[in-house]
BAMITOR-910552 format. One record per residue: residue number from 1; x, y, z of N, C-alpha, C in turn; chain. Coordinates in steps of 0.2 Angstrom, whole numbers, m for minus. Layout:
! residues N
    n   n_px   n_py   n_pz  ca_px  ca_py  ca_pz   c_px   c_py   c_pz  chain
  NUM      X      Y      Z      X      Y      Z      X      Y      Z      A
...
! end
This chain:
! residues 72
    n   n_px   n_py   n_pz  ca_px  ca_py  ca_pz   c_px   c_py   c_pz  chain
    1     27    m66      7     27    m61      1     25    m56      3      A
    2     26    m50      0     26    m41      1     18    m41     m2      A
    3     15    m35      1     10    m32     m2     11    m24      1      A
    4      6    m21     m1      3    m15      2     m2    m13      1      A
    5     m8    m11      7    m13     m9      9    m13     m1      9      A
    6    m16      2      6    m15      9      3    m23     10      7      A
    7    m22     17     10    m27     18     13    m30     28     13      A
    8    m35     28     15    m34     35     11    m39     41     18      A
    9    m34     45     21    m39     48     27    m46     52     23      A
   10    m51     51     26    m56     57     25    m59     59     30      A
   11    m59     63     29    m61     70     36    m68     68     39      A
   12    m73     65     36    m78     62     37    m81     56     41      A
   13    m78     50     37    m77     43     39    m71     41     42      A
   14    m65     43     43    m60     41     45    m56     37     38      A
   15    m51     33     43    m49     29     36    m52     23     35      A
   16    m49     24     26    m56     21     23    m48     16     18      A
   17    m50      8     19    m45      4     13    m46      5      7      A
   18    m41      6      4    m43      9     m5    m43      2     m7      A
   19    m36     m1     m5    m36     m8     m8    m27    m10     m9      A
   20    m29    m17     m9    m20    m18     m6    m18    m24    m12      A
   21    m10    m23    m15     m7    m23    m21      0    m26    m18      A
   22     m3    m33    m22      4    m36    m21     11    m34    m25      A
   23     17    m34    m21     20    m32    m23     26    m38    m28      A
   24     27    m35    m35     28    m39    m39     35    m40    m42      A
   25     40    m35    m40     47    m33    m44     52    m38    m42      A
   26     55    m42    m43     60    m46    m41     66    m46    m39      A
   27     68    m39    m39     73    m35    m38     72    m28    m33      A
   28     71    m32    m23     69    m29    m17     74    m22    m19      A
   29     81    m21    m20     82    m16    m22     79    m10    m25      A
   30     76    m10    m28     71     m4    m31     65     m2    m27      A
   31     64     m5    m24     57     m4    m20     58      0    m16      A
   32     57      7    m17     58     14    m11     48     16     m9      A
   33     51     19     m4     43     24     m2     39     29    m10      A
   34     42     30    m12     42     35    m18     38     32    m24      A
   35     42     25    m25     40     23    m31     34     17    m28      A
   36     31     15    m21     26     12    m20     18     16    m23      A
   37     22     23    m19     15     27    m16     14     29    m25      A
   38     22     32    m29     20     31    m37     16     27    m42      A
   39     16     20    m39     12     15    m44      4     13    m38      A
   40      3     15    m32     m3     18    m29     m7     23    m33      A
   41     m3     27    m35     m7     32    m38     m8     31    m44      A
   42     m4     28    m47     m5     26    m54    m11     22    m55      A
   43    m13     16    m49    m18     11    m49    m24     13    m47      A
   44    m25     18    m42    m30     21    m40    m35     24    m45      A
   45    m29     31    m47    m31     33    m51    m31     42    m48      A
   46    m34     46    m52    m34     55    m49    m38     55    m47      A
   47    m44     54    m43    m48     57    m40    m48     57    m35      A
   48    m43     57    m29    m42     58    m24    m37     61    m22      A
   49    m36     64    m14    m31     69    m12    m26     64    m10      A
   50    m23     65    m13    m14     60    m13    m10     63     m4      A
   51    m13     68     m2     m9     71      3    m12     66      9      A
   52    m19     62      8    m21     59     13    m20     53     11      A
   53    m15     48      8    m14     43      4     m8     41      9      A
   54    m10     36     13     m4     31     16     m4     27     14      A
   55      3     20     17      2     15     14      5      9     20      A
   56      2      2     23      3     m3     28      9     m6     21      A
   57     16     m9     25     19    m14     21     17    m21     23      A
   58     14    m25     19     12    m32     22     18    m37     21      A
   59     18    m42     26     22    m47     25     15    m54     26      A
   60     15    m56     20     12    m62     22     14    m70     22      A
   61     16    m73     27     17    m79     26     14    m86     23      A
   62     19    m88     17     13    m91     13     10    m97     14      A
   63     14    m99     19     10   m107     24      7   m107     28      A
   64      5   m101     33      2   m101     37     m5    m95     34      A
   65     m3    m90     31     m9    m86     29     m7    m79     33      A
   66     m2    m80     42     m2    m74     45      0    m68     41      A
   67     m1    m62     43     m1    m56     40      4    m52     46      A
   68      9    m49     44     13    m43     48     14    m35     45      A
   69      9    m31     48      8    m23     45     16    m20     46      A
   70     18    m17     43     24    m12     44     21     m6     42      A
   71     18      2     45     20      7     43     25     10     39      A
   72     25     13     35     30     17     28     31     21     30      A
! end
């Protein structure tokens, strides 16, 4: 299973986890960095500085629950 962890770099508190979104698209060819960021912006809202927003792509093993993180 693929998911994305969104983080925001707060100048005072450091990196803050905003949330995790699971990938729901069946056609994985449609996934781009821009499409994931747009989805995150729509979900998170407009009250955040998007220049400091980034995400990690997660791969979650359904059987073991192990999580692998990839900086994209």
